[in-house]
N, CA and C of each residue as an Amber inpcrd file, in Angstrom:
protein
   351
   0.7900000  -1.1790000   0.0120000   0.0240000   0.0060000   0.0140000
   0.8770000   1.2540000  -0.0070000   2.1510000   1.1590000   0.2290000
   3.0050000   2.3210000   0.2610000   3.0790000   2.9820000  -1.0900000
   3.2040000   2.2080000  -2.1400000   3.2380000   2.7760000  -3.4900000
   1.9960000   3.4820000  -3.8670000   0.8870000   2.8750000  -3.4160000
  -0.4410000   3.5410000  -3.6860000  -0.5860000   4.8490000  -3.0050000
  -0.0170000   4.9440000  -1.7400000  -0.1470000   6.1780000  -1.0260000
   0.7030000   7.2600000  -1.6700000   1.8120000   6.9130000  -2.1970000
   2.6580000   7.8200000  -2.9590000   1.9820000   8.3400000  -4.1280000
   1.3520000   7.3950000  -4.9010000   0.6160000   7.7470000  -6.1570000
  -0.5590000   8.6480000  -5.7700000  -1.2910000   8.3330000  -4.6810000
  -2.4400000   9.1570000  -4.3060000  -2.0130000  10.6000000  -3.9690000
  -0.9110000  10.7880000  -3.3330000  -0.3490000  12.1400000  -3.0250000
  -0.0660000  12.8370000  -4.3440000   0.6710000  12.1330000  -5.2150000
   1.0240000  12.7690000  -6.4810000  -0.1810000  13.0910000  -7.4040000
  -1.2020000  12.2460000  -7.2700000  -2.4860000  12.5030000  -8.0550000
  -3.2700000  13.6490000  -7.5240000  -3.1070000  13.9910000  -6.2520000
  -3.9260000  15.0750000  -5.6130000  -3.7120000  16.4260000  -6.3120000
  -2.4800000  16.6800000  -6.7550000  -2.1300000  17.8830000  -7.4620000
  -1.1870000  17.4620000  -8.6400000  -1.7610000  16.9240000  -9.6650000
  -0.9650000  16.3570000 -10.7350000  -0.0840000  17.3680000 -11.4950000
  -0.5130000  18.6070000 -11.5500000   0.2510000  19.6060000 -12.3090000
   1.3670000  20.1900000 -11.4390000   1.2340000  20.0760000 -10.1040000
   2.1960000  20.6310000  -9.2010000   3.4320000  19.7860000  -8.9550000
   4.5390000  20.4550000  -8.7420000   5.7770000  19.7190000  -8.4640000
   5.8310000  19.5330000  -6.9000000   6.2340000  18.3250000  -6.4890000
   6.2400000  17.9670000  -5.0670000   7.6710000  17.5520000  -4.7500000
   8.1020000  17.9050000  -3.5020000   9.4500000  17.5110000  -3.0740000
   9.2910000  16.3210000  -2.1560000  10.3580000  15.5070000  -2.0250000
  10.2800000  14.3030000  -1.2310000   9.8560000  14.4840000   0.1950000
  10.3660000  15.5600000   0.8410000   9.9270000  15.7660000   2.2250000
   8.4040000  15.9130000   2.3250000   7.8450000  16.6950000   1.4520000
   6.3770000  16.9350000   1.4780000   5.6190000  15.6600000   1.2600000
   6.1210000  14.7850000   0.2850000   5.4540000  13.5260000   0.0600000
   5.5820000  12.5920000   1.2480000   6.7750000  12.6170000   1.8930000
   6.9330000  11.7520000   3.0490000   6.0460000  12.1990000   4.1730000
   5.9170000  13.5250000   4.3580000   5.0000000  14.0640000   5.3970000
   3.5380000  13.7070000   5.0920000   3.1120000  13.7760000   3.8810000
   1.7260000  13.4180000   3.4910000   1.4050000  11.9820000   3.5230000
   2.4040000  11.1380000   3.3300000   2.2110000   9.6850000   3.3390000
   2.5190000   8.9860000   4.6340000   3.3210000   9.6690000   5.4580000
   3.8030000   9.0770000   6.6700000   4.9870000   8.0880000   6.4810000
   5.4840000   8.0740000   5.2950000   6.5950000   7.1480000   4.9180000
   7.9410000   7.7730000   5.3930000   8.8440000   6.9140000   5.7980000
  10.2300000   7.3090000   6.0700000  11.0300000   7.3420000   4.7980000
  12.0630000   8.0560000   4.7740000  12.8530000   8.2330000   3.5340000
  13.3480000   6.8630000   3.0340000  13.6580000   5.8990000   3.9160000
  14.1740000   4.6020000   3.4510000  13.0810000   3.7980000   2.7170000
  11.8480000   4.1880000   2.8980000  10.7110000   3.5730000   2.1360000
  10.3490000   4.3720000   0.9340000  10.3110000   5.6640000   1.1510000
   9.8670000   6.5390000   0.0960000  10.7450000   6.6740000  -1.1480000
  11.9830000   6.8620000  -0.8950000  12.9300000   7.0830000  -2.1010000
  13.0960000   5.9190000  -2.9670000  13.1540000   4.6850000  -2.5180000
  13.1550000   3.5310000  -3.3890000  11.8500000   3.4060000  -4.2490000
  10.7460000   3.8230000  -3.6980000   9.5310000   3.8520000  -4.4390000
   9.5970000   4.8740000  -5.5340000  10.0580000   6.0860000  -5.1900000
  10.2090000   7.1140000  -6.1290000  11.1420000   6.7750000  -7.3180000
  12.2180000   6.0350000  -6.9710000  13.1950000   5.6890000  -7.9430000
  12.5250000   4.6570000  -8.8910000  11.8110000   3.6250000  -8.3770000
  11.1430000   2.6680000  -9.2700000  10.1280000   3.3100000 -10.1540000
   9.3150000   4.2320000  -9.6520000   8.3170000   4.9050000 -10.4120000
   8.9590000   5.7780000 -11.4990000  10.0680000   6.4320000 -11.2100000
  10.7850000   7.1590000 -12.2460000  11.3410000   6.2530000 -13.2730000
  11.9290000   5.1670000 -12.8970000  12.4360000   4.1980000 -13.8330000
  11.4080000   3.6180000 -14.8060000  10.1630000   3.6190000 -14.3730000
   9.0720000   3.1670000 -15.2050000   8.4660000   4.2870000 -16.0350000
   8.9760000   5.4860000 -15.8750000   8.5470000   6.6880000 -16.6150000
   7.2400000   7.1960000 -16.2040000   6.8130000   6.9330000 -14.9650000
   5.4980000   7.3910000 -14.4500000   5.5270000   8.8430000 -13.9890000
   6.6840000   9.4100000 -13.6560000   6.7790000  10.7800000 -13.2820000
   8.0730000  11.3530000 -13.7390000   8.1460000  12.6760000 -13.7800000
   9.4210000  13.3020000 -14.1390000   9.9750000  13.9880000 -12.8250000
  11.2110000  14.1920000 -12.8660000  11.8910000  14.7380000 -11.6620000
  12.8630000  15.8560000 -12.1690000  13.0060000  16.8400000 -11.3220000
  13.9770000  17.9590000 -11.6230000  14.4160000  18.5700000 -10.3070000
  15.4540000  19.3490000 -10.3500000  15.9570000  20.0430000  -9.2400000
  15.2290000  21.4040000  -9.1080000  15.0850000  21.9320000  -7.9220000
  14.6410000  23.3330000  -7.7850000  15.5210000  24.2330000  -8.6050000
  14.9290000  25.2350000  -9.1960000  15.6760000  26.1440000 -10.0790000
  16.6950000  27.0000000  -9.2800000  16.2740000  27.4910000  -8.1400000
  17.0990000  28.4440000  -7.3720000  17.6620000  27.7970000  -6.1800000
  18.7580000  28.2580000  -5.6550000  19.3470000  27.7350000  -4.3830000
  18.7180000  28.5920000  -3.2780000  17.8870000  27.9640000  -2.4510000
  17.3320000  28.7250000  -1.3380000  18.3800000  28.9380000  -0.2230000
  18.2040000  30.0000000   0.4760000  19.1680000  30.3180000   1.5840000
  19.0110000  29.3220000   2.6910000  20.1270000  28.7680000   3.1620000
  20.1610000  27.9420000   4.3010000  19.8940000  26.4330000   4.1010000
  19.6020000  26.0750000   2.8760000  19.3510000  24.6190000   2.6150000
  19.7230000  24.2930000   1.1540000  20.0300000  22.9690000   0.9260000
  20.2710000  22.6350000  -0.5130000  19.0120000  22.6520000  -1.3210000
  19.2330000  22.6950000  -2.6080000  18.0820000  22.5330000  -3.5260000
  17.3600000  21.2570000  -3.3680000  16.0800000  21.1990000  -3.5640000
  15.2590000  19.9810000  -3.4620000  15.0360000  19.3910000  -4.7900000
  14.9840000  18.0640000  -4.7930000  14.5190000  17.3240000  -5.9760000
  13.0240000  17.3170000  -5.9810000  12.4280000  17.6540000  -7.1260000
  10.9870000  17.7770000  -7.2350000  10.4040000  16.7150000  -8.1860000
   9.1720000  16.2940000  -7.8970000   8.5540000  15.1740000  -8.6250000
   7.1660000  15.6100000  -9.1100000   6.7940000  15.0990000 -10.3110000
   5.4360000  15.3510000 -10.8150000   5.1140000  14.1460000 -11.8260000
   3.8030000  13.6920000 -11.7500000   3.3870000  12.6360000 -12.6560000
   3.4020000  13.0760000 -14.0370000   3.7690000  12.2370000 -14.9900000
   3.5990000  12.5130000 -16.4270000   2.1210000  12.2210000 -16.7670000
   1.6310000  12.6630000 -17.8980000   0.2500000  12.3250000 -18.3130000
  -0.0520000  10.8670000 -18.2880000   0.9000000  10.0260000 -18.8000000
   0.7240000   8.5920000 -18.7810000   0.7890000   8.0680000 -17.3270000
   1.6970000   8.6250000 -16.5560000   1.8000000   8.1930000 -15.1300000
   0.5480000   8.5540000 -14.3630000  -0.0920000   9.6700000 -14.6540000
  -1.3550000  10.0580000 -13.9750000  -2.4220000   9.0700000 -14.3200000
  -2.5210000   8.6530000 -15.5830000  -3.5560000   7.7350000 -16.0170000
  -3.3360000   6.3540000 -15.3780000  -2.0610000   5.8800000 -15.3550000
  -1.8000000   4.6200000 -14.7150000  -1.9950000   4.7040000 -13.1900000
  -1.6100000   5.8320000 -12.5620000  -1.8250000   5.9390000 -11.0960000
  -3.3150000   5.9690000 -10.7600000  -4.1570000   6.6690000 -11.5300000
  -5.5220000   6.6910000 -11.2900000  -6.1550000   5.3200000 -11.4660000
  -5.7170000   4.5240000 -12.4540000  -6.2840000   3.2210000 -12.7150000
  -5.8060000   2.2680000 -11.5540000  -4.5960000   2.3750000 -11.0720000
  -4.1200000   1.5330000  -9.9710000  -4.8680000   1.8660000  -8.7030000
  -5.1530000   3.1410000  -8.4490000  -5.9200000   3.5710000  -7.2630000
  -7.3530000   3.1100000  -7.3560000  -7.9660000   3.1570000  -8.5730000
  -9.2790000   2.6730000  -8.6970000  -9.4070000   1.1690000  -8.4850000
  -8.3980000   0.4350000  -8.8990000  -8.4090000  -1.0080000  -8.7990000
  -8.0480000  -1.5240000  -7.3140000  -7.5190000  -0.6090000  -6.6070000
  -7.0520000  -1.0530000  -5.2430000  -8.2380000  -1.2640000  -4.3410000
  -8.2400000  -2.3710000  -3.5750000  -9.3440000  -2.5550000  -2.5800000
  -9.3180000  -1.5030000  -1.4810000 -10.4630000  -1.0990000  -1.0310000
 -10.5430000  -0.0870000   0.0400000  -9.9510000  -0.7340000   1.3250000
  -9.4470000   0.1280000   2.2820000  -8.9150000  -0.4880000   3.4910000
  -9.9970000  -1.2500000   4.3030000 -11.2450000  -0.8440000   4.1920000
 -12.3310000  -1.5120000   4.9410000 -12.5200000  -2.9090000   4.4060000
 -12.5820000  -3.0350000   3.0090000 -12.7790000  -4.3120000   2.3810000
 -11.6280000  -5.2520000   2.6190000 -10.3940000  -4.7620000   2.7190000
  -9.2360000  -5.6160000   3.0520000  -9.3340000  -6.1960000   4.4110000
  -9.8450000  -5.4450000   5.4090000  -9.9940000  -5.9350000   6.7770000
 -11.0740000  -6.9300000   6.8800000 -12.0670000  -6.8460000   6.0360000
 -13.2660000  -7.7050000   6.1660000 -13.1550000  -9.1100000   5.5940000
 -12.0150000  -9.3650000   4.9200000 -11.8390000 -10.6630000   4.2450000
 -11.7410000 -11.7560000   5.2870000 -12.6030000 -12.7790000   5.2200000
 -12.5580000 -13.8690000   6.2090000 -11.5150000 -14.8990000   5.8350000
 -11.2800000 -15.7200000   6.7490000 -10.4460000 -16.8900000   6.4780000
  -8.9660000 -16.6850000   6.7240000  -8.1810000 -17.6720000   6.3350000
  -6.7260000 -17.6630000   6.5930000  -5.9810000 -16.5440000   5.9190000
  -6.5470000 -15.9290000   4.8220000  -5.7990000 -14.9280000   4.1490000
  -5.4750000 -13.7480000   5.0330000  -6.2300000 -13.4870000   6.0980000
  -5.9820000 -12.3710000   6.9830000  -4.6780000 -12.6130000   7.7900000
  -4.3050000 -13.8260000   7.8540000  -3.0390000 -14.1630000   8.6770000
  -1.8040000 -14.2830000   7.8020000  -1.9230000 -14.2180000   6.5330000
  -0.8410000 -14.3400000   5.6250000  -0.0880000 -12.9910000   5.5610000
   1.1910000 -13.0510000   5.3590000   1.9980000 -11.8830000   5.1870000
   1.8610000 -11.2880000   3.8300000   1.5640000 -10.0000000   3.7870000
   1.3750000  -9.3680000   2.4970000   2.7210000  -9.0860000   1.9010000
   2.8230000  -9.2300000   0.6140000   4.0660000  -8.8940000  -0.0950000
   4.2720000  -7.3360000  -0.0740000   5.4330000  -6.9220000  -0.1060000
   5.7350000  -5.4680000  -0.1140000   5.2690000  -4.9410000  -1.3920000
   4.1520000  -4.1480000  -1.4180000   3.5600000  -3.7350000  -2.6950000
   4.4790000  -2.8130000  -3.4300000   5.4420000  -2.1370000  -2.7200000
   6.2860000  -1.2370000  -3.4520000   7.3470000  -1.9770000  -4.3400000
   7.3780000  -3.3480000  -4.2200000   8.2680000  -4.0850000  -5.1320000
   7.4920000  -4.5870000  -6.3640000   6.2080000  -4.3290000  -6.3990000
   5.3830000  -4.7780000  -7.5790000   5.1810000  -3.6360000  -8.5050000
   5.1920000  -3.8630000  -9.8170000   4.8250000  -2.8660000 -10.7730000
   3.2800000  -2.7320000 -10.7780000   2.7800000  -1.7800000 -11.4480000
   1.3390000  -1.5080000 -11.3910000   0.5420000  -2.6320000 -11.9990000
   1.0300000  -3.3160000 -12.9970000   0.3750000  -4.4830000 -13.6210000
   0.2740000  -5.6260000 -12.6450000   1.3360000  -5.8260000 -11.8810000
   1.3170000  -6.8960000 -10.8420000   0.3090000  -6.5470000  -9.7890000
   0.1490000  -5.2600000  -9.3720000  -0.7810000  -4.9160000  -8.4120000
  -2.1610000  -5.2000000  -8.8200000  -2.4230000  -5.0270000 -10.1710000
  -3.7590000  -5.3110000 -10.7540000  -4.0350000  -6.8040000 -10.7460000
  -2.9940000  -7.6200000 -10.9050000  -3.1620000  -9.0510000 -10.9750000
  -3.2420000  -9.7130000  -9.5850000  -2.8340000  -9.0110000  -8.6040000
  -2.7910000  -9.5050000  -7.2260000  -4.2570000  -9.5930000  -6.7740000
  -4.7150000 -10.7530000  -6.5590000  -6.0970000 -10.9990000  -6.2090000
  -6.3120000 -10.7970000  -4.7130000  -5.5380000 -11.5320000  -3.9320000
  -5.7450000 -11.5200000  -2.4520000  -4.3990000 -11.7530000  -1.7830000
  -4.2280000 -11.0630000  -0.6560000  -3.1170000 -11.3610000   0.2360000
  -3.4420000 -11.2170000   1.6130000
């Protein structure tokens, strides 16, 4: 669900550039989880990244992220296909005791094919 939370934050303002600290704050993810997700999404061409144009006083320039048009479409499709948190909790049987795979290691197609965990 970590990848989906990152995609949801980026979808909230698709035209705006977001920096990693702001994404981490909005998702609650630590940098050790967030930045590998961002790297994988960038490698798949789902968003573009750039550095801030000007050097702010007192801190280094930030790396900024924004979904591409194709990335926005794929992110919205993945979010629409994702089960709601309430439906995931209501699943009966032994599947509730199984360990979920780290969804940030799955590409969006694999997320769609993942039936139950």
